[in-house]
KOLVEX-480258 format. One record per atom (N, C-alpha, C): x, y, z. Coordinates in pm, whole numbers, plus 50000, padded with zeros to 5 digits. Example, Ala and Ser with C-alpha at 12.3 -4.5 7.8 and 13.67 -1.06 7.14 Angstrom:
<pts>
513194943150780 512304955050780 513204967050780 512854977550708 513674989450714 512905000350787 
</pts>
This chain:
<pts>
500964985750012 499824999950012 500825013249998 500735021349883 501585034749907 500905044450008 501735055550001 501295065550103 499905071550097 499605074049960 498435081549914 497225072049960 497405058849941 496205050649995 496265049750144 497375049150221 497345048850363 496595060750425 496915072450330 496175084750386 494735086050367 494235078050266 492795078850215 492135070050331 492915057950373 491975049250457 491465054050579 492215063850669 491915069550778 490535080150769 490665086950647 489635095050608 488455086850593 488595077450515 487305068550486 486795061950627 487585058050706 487225052050794 486595065350906 487025077150923 486325087051008 485115090850935 484705089450781 483675091150739 482455083250762 483055069450754 482025058450784 481725059150926 482715062251025 482135061351177 481065073351195 481455084751115 480595095951121 478965093651063 479165085350950 477865081150881 477155074950997 477845062951046 477185050751132 476515059351260 477335068051323 477025075551436 475795084951395 475935092951295 474805100651260 473505095451220 473535081651156 472335076051151 471595071351251 472575064551337 472045064151448 471175074051537 471995083751537 471295097551610 469935103051524 469905100251407 468615104251320 467425094351366 467895080651383 466935071451423 466345074851557 467255078751653 466945080151794 466125092851790 466435103151712 465655117051717 464215113751643 463965103951537 462825100751496 461915092651580 462595084351673 461705077551763 461405087051888 462145095951927 461865104952025 460825114251979 460845116851864 459605124851784 458265117651785 458345104951738 457105096451763 456395097551887 457315097151999 456685092252133 456185108652175 457125120552164 456415135052164 455195136752105 455275135151975 454025137351883 452745128651958 453125115851980 451885110952014 451195114452153 452135118652243 451615120352374 451255135852384 451885143052300 451505157952330 450035164252281 449435154552205 448125156152148 447095154552261 447605141952350 446695138352481 446555151152568 447515159352554 447745170852677 446425182052624 446205181852494 445225194452434 443945189952523 443415198952584 442065197652653 441065195152544 439855187652605 438975187252492 438955174352431 437725168452366 437495156252302 437335160752143 438275155752049 437785161251928 436475156151857 435995145751893 435045137551856 433815148051890 433815154452001 432715162852040 432505174251924 433875181251898 433745191651801 433495186951657 433865175751618 433505171551479 432055164051468 431425160651591 430045155051567 429105168351557 429445179751614 428685189151596 427825194651724 427185205351751 426455210451845 425345200651880 424605195451768 423365190751789 423525172751798 424545167751806 424845155351811 424725150051952 424145139451980 423975132952094 425055124252127 424915118152252 426095111552321 426295097552231 425355092952155 425415081552077 426315083651945 425815094751913 426905101451804 428145101851811 428425110051947 430065109351997 430555097852010 429875087852073 430735074952113 430825068351962 430005069051850 430315062351739 431245068451661 431415081651668 432575088651601 433805085851655 433865084351820 435185079451892 435575065451830 434565054951845 435245042551775 435585045251646 434905053051550 435525054351405 436765059351400 437275068851488 438595076951494 439455067751588 439175059051654 440175048251741 440295054651856 439555066351912 439925073052034 439335065052142 438565054952135 438005047452243 438875033652291 440225033152220 441175023152264 441955027552366 442385019852438 443315020152560 444705029952461 445255038752560 446095045752492 447315040052447 447805028752514 448745020452475 448585012852331 447145009952326 446845005152182 446955015152060 446355025852108 446425036752028 447875041751980 448915039852070 450355043252035 450785032751958 450625019151986 451165008651888 450465009151734 449455010751728 448685013151623 449305028451518 449615035951609 450205048251546 451295047551502 452325040051579 453545036651525 453785026651417 452775014051421 452885008951320 452325015351187 451355025551187 451095033051058 452295041150999 452955048251120 454175056051054 455095049550995 455745035951049 456585026750982 456035022350837 454605022750838 454345018050702 454055029650609 454455040750631 454505053350538 453165057550567 452465055450665 450935063550666 450895071550806 450785084250779 450675094150896 449355096550931 448415090850899 446905089150944 446145098350854 444825100050903 443935107950813 443465119850895 443375130850845 442875142350927 441365139650945 441155142551115 439895143851139 439045153451076 439495162751029 438785175951017 438705174650858 439495171050764 439395171350621 439205158550579 439465150150650 439385134550568 440145132850446 441415137550489 442285137050385 443655131250461 444585123350370 445635116150417 446545129850487 447085127350603 448015136850665 449055142550571 449915130950521 451095134950424 450645144850317 449325143050265 448945152150158 448665166750233 448285169550337 448075182450388 449705187950440 450555179350484 451725183950534 452535186450402 452305178850324 453435182650181 453055194450108 451615195050118 450995207950045 451795221850101 451695220550243 452055232950324 453675234050351 454345221950317 455885220850351 456565233350254 456235234250117 457125243050043 457345256850093 456165260750173 456335276550211 457175276850329 457245266550414 457875267650531 459195264550493 459685254450402 461095251350356 461605264750291 460855268850209 461495281250116 462035291950234 461175294350312 461635308250382 462675303550484 462655289550563 463595286850632 464855284850565 464905275550457 466075273750398 466765284750327 465665295850271 466525305350188 466955316350324 466225316950444 466795323650568 468455318250591 468435307450612 469705299450656 470825304150565 470625304050408 471685306750294 471865322450328 470865328950359 471135343750354 471795348850491 471695340050593 472605343050722 473825337950679 474165325950632 475625323950609 476485333450503 475595337050401 476365345150311 476415360450364 475585363150452 475785376350506 476495378650614 476405370950721 476895371550868 478445367450849 478885355450807 480155355250776 481035365650725 480665370650624 481415383250539 481435393050637 480285397850703 480155410450778 481055408150910 480915398050974 481645394851065 483125394951066 483905388550962 485015390750915 485555404350877 484825411150800 485115425550767 485385433650898 484115433051004 484325440751111 485505437351212 485645423351210 486955416751268 488195421951201 488485421151104 489595427251028 489855440951044 488735449751057 488975464451046 489295468451185 488735458551288 488965464251418 490135456851486 491055450351410 491865444651463 493255450851551 493395443151659 494425451351740 493925464651801 492655466451838 492075477951880 491515490351809 491925489951646 491835499051579 490155501251562 489805513651534 488405517251505 487665511651628 487705517851724 487055509451835 485675513951832 485335524251756 483965530151749 483335522251647 483995516651568 483215508151468 482725493551537 483705488051640 483235477151695 482315480151819 482065492451871 481265497051952 479825499051897 479695502951757 478535507151713 478055491351652 478985484351609 478645471051574 477885461551655 478575462251792 478245455351905 476615458051923 476525472151924 475255479951983 474215475951921 474415479151770 473495476251668 472845461651635 473945452051632 473785438451638 473005431551763 473665439251879 472925433051989 471415439052001 471225451351987 469735454751965 468815447451869 469125445151735 468305436951667 468145422651697 469215416151761 468975404851792 468175400551897 467925412452005 467115412452106 465475413552069 465515418851959 463885421051899 463115406251866 462245401951919 461555390351888 461175389451726 460975378851680 461165375551554 459765382051495 458445379451568 457095384551514 457215398051521 457795406251610 457915420651640 458635425151481 459725422051465 460605424151341 459565423451228 459065411551221 458225409051096 457075418651082 456635423351205 455545434851192 455915447151128 457175449651199 458065463651157 458105465051024 458615452350950 459125452850813 457995451050746 456685449350790 455285448850692 455015463950678 455025469850808 454735483650851 455395495950748 456545491850749 457755500750662 457715497150516 457905484650466 458125481550343 457125477950266 455865475150334 454735469350245 453745478450282 453205482550387 452355493850407 452615507150400 453905510850425 454535524850398 454965529150260 456115524450239 456475528650111 456175519050009 455495508250024 455065500049913 456195494649829 457075492149904 458305488249801 458415471649777 457795463349865 457685449749864 456125445349879 455705434049830 454215429949813 454195423349989 452945425050013 452645419350141 452005405550125 451315403050020 450695390950020 451605380449968 451115368650046 451965354650006 451685350149869 452665342549811 452485339449658 451255328749654 450875323249752 449765313749731 448315321949709 448265331749755 446965342449726 447265352649613 448825355949589 448995366849495 450285361649410 450065351749306 451135344149239 451965352849146 451395367549107 451985375249020 453195380849095 453185381249239 454555387149297 455695377849302 455335363949300 456425354849272 457505355249372 458745356449370 459905354349471 459705365849563 459285379949511 459445391449591 458345391049721 457465378949707 456605377949825 457495370249948 458445365149884 459265359750017 460145369450098 460455379250012 461475390450073 461505391150214 460375398950238 460095402050384 460125390950476 459405379650463 459565367350543 460915360350557 461505362150461 462935357450494 464075367350541 463725381350541 464135389650587 463905390950729 462585387350777 462245388750912 462995375751014 463055364750922 463615353151008 465175352550990 465865360650905 467125360050915 467735370750963 467155383151006 467615394751048 468745390451199 467695384451310 468275382151418 469385373951428 469215361651351 470485351451329 471845359751271 471495364051164 472545373051125 473065380051212 472585388951292 473495396951407 474145385451502 473415375251538 474015365051639 475265359351566 475195354451442 476355348051386 477235355351336 477215367951314 478075380051284 479025382251396 478505383451507 479235386551634 479925375851661 479675364251664 480615352351674 481645350751595 481365353651455 482435355951365 483195365351374 482995377151425 483695388251456 484775384551566 484235377851674 485085373551784 486135363951748 485715353651664 486595342751623 487665348851516 487195361451440 488065366051364 489245373051432 488845381351539 490065388251629 490995377551682 490255368251719 491395355051773 492135349051654 491515347151560 492605339951462 493595350651418 493375362351361 494295371851330 495395372251431 495045369951561 496515370751647 497135357851669 496915347951572 497595335551579 499025337451519 500035327151535 501345328951496 501305327951370 500435318951290 500545318651142 500105331251067 499095335551139 498775348451065 499715357951075 500455359051194 501565369651197 502775367351092 502795352551079 503915350550994 503535354850854 502085350950803 501715355350661 501795369250652 501705377350755 501635392250746 503305395850735 504125387650791 505505392050779 506155386950642 505485378850559 505665374350436 505195384150334 504415394550383 503715404550284 502775396450190 501915388750233 501215381450151 499955391950151 499235389550017 498015400149983 496975395650105 496355407050161 495535406250266 494135396250210 493865397350100 492805388550061 493115376650056 494245368750036 495055357250032 495195353550192 495605363650265 495565358950433 494265354750463 493335365750454 491885363750519 491135350750464 491195348450331 490585337850272 491015322950262 492345323550271 493155311750255 493575304750393 493765315150502 494225310150622 493295313750730 492695326250732 491655330350849 490485323550838 489965323850726 488295318050705 488315303550753 489065292950693 488865283150714 489175277450892 490035286750942 490215282751084 489045288351183 488475298051136 487485305051229 486095300051183 485955289951066 484675285451032 484405272651109 485465264551165 484885253851236 484345257351391 484635266551465 484035268451569 482985276751539 482825286951425 481705294651422 480355283851363 480805277651279 479605268951209 479215259851348 480045254251446 479525247051536 478585254851629 478875266951662 477785275151733 476655277051651 476955281751528 475905286751442 474925277651427 475255263051438 474415253351389 473125254151493 473165257251611 472305257751710 471275270151641 471735279951590 471065293151569 470275287751433 470935278551373 470125276751210 468985268151229 469555257951323 468325251151369 467075256451423 467245266851523 466295275251580 465415281851475 466245285951376 465315294251240 464055285651202 464145271051220 462975263851168 461745267251271 462225267751388 461055270051490 460585286451444 461585296151406 461335309251414 460305309351259 460815302651173 459845301551058 458285299551051 458095291251167 456445287751176 456065301051242 456885308951331 456155318551408 456055330651281 456865332951207 457075342651101 455825340850997 455495327150967 454225325850884 453255331450929 452875331051067 451565338051108 451615351351070 452775358451077 452575374751072 452005375750910 452755368250815 452645371450689 451445364550587 450835354750680 449615346850644 450215336850544 451195331950551 451585320850480 451145308550517 450645300850405 449945287150434 450825276550453 451845276650546 452565268350558 452465257350682 453475252650760 453455242450854 452775251150994 453425264451001 453195271951116 451575274351140 451105280451047 449505281351027 448895268351032 449225257850972 448895243050973 448545240451082 449795240651191 449805233951302 448915239651421 448945253551390 447915262951479 446415259051473 446055256951312 444735255351305 444415241151352 445395231451335 445235217751358 444825215651529 445785223851608 445675224551753 444195229851789 443505242451716 442405245851751 441425235851714 441635228451597 440465218551555 440785205751622 441765205751716 441955193251794 442145178951689 442865182051569 443065175051463 444155166351475 444365155451584 445465150351627 446425143451519 446095137451415 446955130851307 447675141251236 447025155051224 447755165351172 448865170051249 448545173251373 449165176951487 450675167451475 450225155051494 451545142951497 452215143951366 451795145151257 452395145351139 453385157751114 452835168151157 453605177951123 454665181751238 454415178651351 455615178151460 456855169951425 456315157251346 457325146851336 458135154851180 457445160151085 458085165450982 459065177451011 458435186551102 459335198851161 460395193451230 460415185451320 461585176951392 462615172251298 462065165851199 463215159651117 463715167351026 463085181950975 463825190550900 464755195150982 464545198751084 465575204851204 466665195451213 466345183751260 467695173351241 468265172151129 467975172851005 468675171950890 469355183950861 468825195350895 469735209150912 470855207250960 470735200951097 471815200051204 472895189751141 472585179251100 473365171451001 474195175450880 473405187250799 474075192850703 474995201550756 475125208150844 475995217550934 477235206650942 476995195851047 478235188651066 478655182350941 478125179150838 478765175050717 479845187050659 479195198550651 479975209750621 481365211850699 480855210450832 482345211250920 483335199150900 482665187650847 483775176650828 484295179050719 483865186150605 484675189750490 485755200450499 485155208550584 486305218050630 487365216150711 487075207850828 488175201350902 487695188450939 488235176750888 487975163650928 488205159451064 488795167451146 489255164251285 487795163851352 486635172351288 485505172251350 484795159451337 485055152351263 484285138351221 484355131351368 485425131951440 485425123851533 484565125751644 483625137551652 482635138651730 483195146451878 484435152751879 484795158251973 485245172651974 484345179751867 484955195151855 483775199551939 484215212651979 483625222452078 482375227852008 
</pts>
């Protein structure tokens, strides 16, 4: 075996162990979501059969409907039936609409996925360069005013709740100057991608501030390392120093911490949908709770949870590509 093949084997072994470990983690998350999704609906007060039967229904009608929905069975039997249906690819049938849950979920999923994934991309494309620029500009205590202004502005914007930021953007850019459309594309398809600008901005602005502050701090640390001083001593161009040497070394810790922020954006997307009347999973799960539509609630909880788990997995894969040492699972 030559040296090249010997070098590839450890890398392959690292990726294989990483794949096995993350697959096991995804399975554990999925099982936990099944349990949580099943139990959480039983904490909702009220009987869905009563609401579905109508105000004029008598007790016999309600009991008959409970039998049809399987709500008369012991809770352990309901759980076993539910798990069996899910593993067979069946998320159940909506109590309210009498449609397969997967149809309802996947009709709403594109709206939530669009603003969540677009928001994540915007955060990474804006926050990393912004944090690096401020970190480079304020290296060694220079331009302290910029560091102060940057910290104050990002700290303030990061403290504003997402729904308040969304409402502010609507008032200013949609209702005020009329620069951007307010209506979602489901109701006004002529606006197209422009309808997503305000929701994506609302969900991304806070995380941009959080991640950019992390990047600025990590940039300040990296720029004081010995190898960066050596690069400056060799008179290497600034762009080469920062992109080739500083960026890869600060991305590892930045993405590790930012993974939690990006995962949290999935939940933020659900709240933002309510402000912009997007027919996504957020408005769907709220309506399902009000209707006590158990199968829809359970299906959406599982889908939202798995989306968050996949986003976290993609962050870990990106970390592994940047720094294979993180594949061992012992990075900070």
